C-alpha positions as CSV (number, residue, x, y, z in Angstrom):
1,X,44.6,-4.9,29.7
2,X,42.3,-3.9,32.3
3,X,39.5,-1.5,31.7
4,X,37.9,-2.5,28.1
5,X,34.5,-1.2,28.0
6,X,32.2,-3.3,25.5
7,X,29.1,-1.4,24.1
8,X,26.2,-4.0,23.9
9,X,23.5,-2.0,22.4
10,X,21.9,1.3,21.3
11,X,18.1,1.4,20.2
12,X,15.3,3.3,20.7
13,X,12.2,2.6,23.0
14,X,11.1,2.5,26.7
15,X,12.7,-1.1,27.3
16,X,16.4,-1.5,28.3
17,X,18.2,-3.5,25.5
18,X,19.7,-6.0,27.3
19,X,18.4,-7.9,30.4
20,X,21.0,-8.8,32.6
21,X,20.9,-10.6,36.4
22,X,22.7,-9.2,39.0
23,X,25.2,-11.4,40.7
24,X,26.1,-9.8,44.2
25,X,29.8,-9.7,44.9
26,X,29.2,-10.2,48.6
27,X,28.8,-14.0,48.0
28,X,32.6,-13.7,47.2
29,X,33.7,-15.5,50.6
30,X,31.6,-18.7,49.9
31,X,33.3,-19.1,46.5
32,X,35.2,-22.0,45.8
33,X,39.0,-21.5,46.7
34,X,40.0,-21.9,43.2
35,X,37.4,-19.6,41.8
36,X,38.6,-17.2,44.2
37,X,42.3,-17.7,43.3
38,X,41.5,-17.6,39.6
39,X,39.9,-14.4,40.2
40,X,42.5,-12.7,42.1
41,X,45.1,-13.8,39.9
42,X,43.4,-12.2,37.0
43,X,43.1,-8.9,38.9
44,X,46.7,-9.0,39.8
45,X,47.7,-10.0,36.2
46,X,45.6,-6.9,35.0
47,X,47.2,-4.5,37.5
48,X,44.0,-4.0,39.6
49,X,44.1,-2.9,43.2
50,X,43.8,-5.5,46.1
51,X,40.2,-5.4,47.6
52,X,41.9,-3.7,50.9
53,X,44.7,-1.1,51.7
54,X,45.5,-1.2,55.4
55,X,45.5,2.1,57.6
56,X,43.7,4.1,54.9
57,X,40.5,5.8,56.1
58,X,37.4,4.3,54.1
59,X,34.0,4.7,53.7
60,X,32.2,3.0,56.7
61,X,28.6,2.6,54.8
62,X,29.3,2.1,51.2
63,X,26.0,3.0,48.9
64,X,24.4,0.5,46.9
65,X,25.0,0.1,43.2
66,X,23.4,2.3,41.2
67,X,22.6,5.2,43.5
68,X,23.6,8.4,42.3
69,X,26.3,10.1,44.4
70,X,26.8,13.3,42.9
71,X,26.2,15.8,40.0
72,X,23.3,18.3,38.8
73,X,21.6,15.5,36.7
74,X,17.9,15.3,37.8
75,X,16.2,12.1,36.8
76,X,12.6,12.1,36.1
77,X,10.1,9.2,36.0
78,X,10.4,8.8,32.2
79,X,13.5,9.5,30.4
80,X,16.4,7.5,28.5
81,X,18.0,4.6,30.0
82,X,21.5,3.9,30.5
83,X,22.6,0.3,31.7
84,X,26.3,-0.6,32.9
85,X,27.2,-4.1,33.6
86,X,30.6,-4.5,35.6
87,X,31.7,-7.9,34.6
88,X,35.0,-7.4,36.3
89,X,37.9,-5.4,37.3
90,X,36.9,-4.7,40.8
91,X,34.7,-2.1,42.0
92,X,34.0,0.9,39.8
93,X,32.9,4.5,39.8
94,X,31.1,5.6,36.8
95,X,30.4,9.4,35.8
96,X,27.9,11.0,33.2
97,X,29.3,14.2,32.2
98,X,27.5,16.9,30.2
99,X,29.6,16.8,26.6
100,X,29.5,20.3,25.7
101,X,30.8,21.6,29.4
102,X,32.5,18.5,30.8
103,X,30.5,19.6,34.2
104,X,29.6,16.2,35.9
105,X,25.8,15.2,35.4
106,X,25.7,12.1,37.7
107,X,28.3,9.7,39.4
108,X,27.2,6.3,40.5
109,X,28.9,3.4,42.5
110,X,28.9,0.1,40.6
111,X,30.2,-2.9,42.5
112,X,32.4,-5.7,40.9
113,X,30.1,-8.3,39.0
114,X,27.0,-6.0,39.4
115,X,24.6,-4.4,36.7
116,X,22.7,-0.8,37.2
117,X,20.3,0.7,34.9
118,X,20.0,4.5,35.2
119,X,16.3,5.4,34.4
120,X,15.0,8.9,33.7
121,X,17.7,10.3,31.8
122,X,16.5,13.9,30.4
123,X,17.6,14.7,26.7
124,X,21.4,15.5,26.2
125,X,24.6,14.7,24.8
126,X,26.7,12.7,27.7
127,X,30.2,11.4,27.8
128,X,30.4,8.3,30.1
129,X,34.0,7.9,32.3
130,X,34.5,5.1,34.7
131,X,37.6,4.3,37.4
132,X,38.7,1.6,39.3
133,X,40.1,2.1,42.8
134,X,40.6,-0.1,45.9
135,X,38.2,1.0,48.2
136,X,35.9,4.3,48.6
137,X,37.3,7.3,50.6
138,X,35.3,8.3,53.5
139,X,33.2,10.8,51.7
140,X,31.8,7.6,50.2
141,X,31.8,8.9,46.9
142,X,35.3,8.8,45.3
143,X,38.0,6.3,45.8
144,X,41.1,6.3,48.3
145,X,42.9,6.4,44.8
146,X,42.4,6.0,41.2
147,X,44.2,2.7,39.7
148,X,42.8,3.1,36.3
149,X,40.5,5.7,34.8
150,X,38.7,5.7,31.2
151,X,36.1,7.4,28.9
152,X,34.3,6.3,26.2
153,X,35.8,7.8,22.8
154,X,32.6,8.6,21.6
155,X,29.3,10.7,23.4
156,X,25.8,9.4,23.7
157,X,23.2,12.0,21.9
158,X,20.2,11.0,23.8
159,X,16.9,12.8,21.9
160,X,13.1,12.2,22.8
161,X,11.4,11.5,19.6
162,X,7.7,12.2,19.0
163,X,6.1,10.7,16.4
164,X,2.4,12.2,15.8
165,X,0.3,11.1,13.0
166,X,-3.5,10.7,12.5
167,X,-3.5,7.1,14.0
168,X,-1.5,7.7,16.9
169,X,0.9,9.6,18.6
170,X,4.2,7.8,20.1
171,X,7.2,8.7,22.1
172,X,10.4,7.1,21.5
173,X,13.3,7.4,23.7
174,X,17.1,5.8,23.8
175,X,18.2,3.0,25.8
176,X,22.1,2.4,25.5
177,X,24.1,-0.4,27.3
178,X,27.7,-1.0,28.0
179,X,29.7,-3.8,30.1
180,X,33.0,-3.0,31.7
181,X,35.5,-5.7,31.0
182,X,39.0,-6.8,31.3
183,X,38.9,-8.8,28.2
184,X,40.9,-7.7,25.1
185,X,37.6,-8.4,22.8
186,X,35.4,-5.7,24.0
187,X,34.2,-3.6,20.5
188,X,34.9,-0.5,21.8
189,X,38.2,0.5,23.1
190,X,38.1,3.3,25.5
191,X,40.3,6.3,26.1
192,X,42.6,6.7,29.2
193,X,42.4,9.8,31.2
194,X,44.4,10.8,34.5
195,X,43.1,10.9,38.1
196,X,42.4,14.5,38.0
197,X,40.3,14.4,34.9
198,X,38.1,11.9,36.4
199,X,37.7,13.6,39.9
200,X,36.9,16.6,38.7
201,X,33.3,18.1,39.3
């Protein structure tokens, strides 16, 4: 099944828990035919969209992975970090919502086979949602249509801890890491949501 999301780790500290290389999908045209065919077949079997939909208006200049598109979250120079690796399943939109209100905190575009790290996330309790779609719409912030949308079953409570003793003062922040995957072996099973719930601001 498509859309399984594996939780890679959670811990305290300023560093990101998992270090992943970014694998730009722009090189896809140079892939050997057998690899390209295998990827296309796997996506088709998982019910994922084709790369293009002829005649549908699309975003002319898609944003890079990890660029904030919308939401009221103010990212700071220091804060928590959230890393998300898109290991397959097509290009994705990732949304972080305030858990108490459901209001959009931030949304990001994440290309297939790329990784983004969101730095400077302020204290709060957040819910992560993601969706796959064929192409970005003309607003470059949404998909022309939603193929599959999910959210994590649990929220992330990100809180800064300050340890102050006679010897030193230490500030600890949280880093969480997730992977979008089409594998059924992922250790966190997301909850399906409808397109309206995902698209809500």
